[in-house]
N, C-alpha and C positions, 0 to 999 in steps of 0.2 A: 404255850404262847404266853407272852407277857401281856399284862393288862393294857398297856399302850398299844401293842400290836392288835389286840382283840378290839379295842376301841376303833382303831384304823379300818379294820375289816367291817365292823358294824357300820360305821360312817360311809364307807363306799357302797355297801349293800343297800343301805337306805336311800342313798342318792340314786343309784342305778334302778331301784325298783319304782322311784317316783318320776323317772324320765318318761315322758308321754309321747314323744315323737315316733318312737319305735317300739315294738314289743320286744321285751328282753326276757328270755327264759333263763332264770339264774336260780340255783340252789345255793343257800348259804354255805353249806359244807364244801361244795366245789370251790367257791370264792375263797373260803378259808384255806383250803389246800393250795390254791394257786398263789395266795399272798405268802403263805408260809414258805412255799418253794422259792419265791423271789427273795425273801429275807434270809433263807438258810444260808449259812456260811459253810464252805467246803474246807 
């Protein structure tokens, strides 16, 4: 994964983990795989 994509994943992870209105169960590896699958070109 490129540094830019990794930064995007880190930013999204940080924002979601600080979201207080609902409890969010999130693992960084799962988010990483999801984002990678969205960016993956066929």
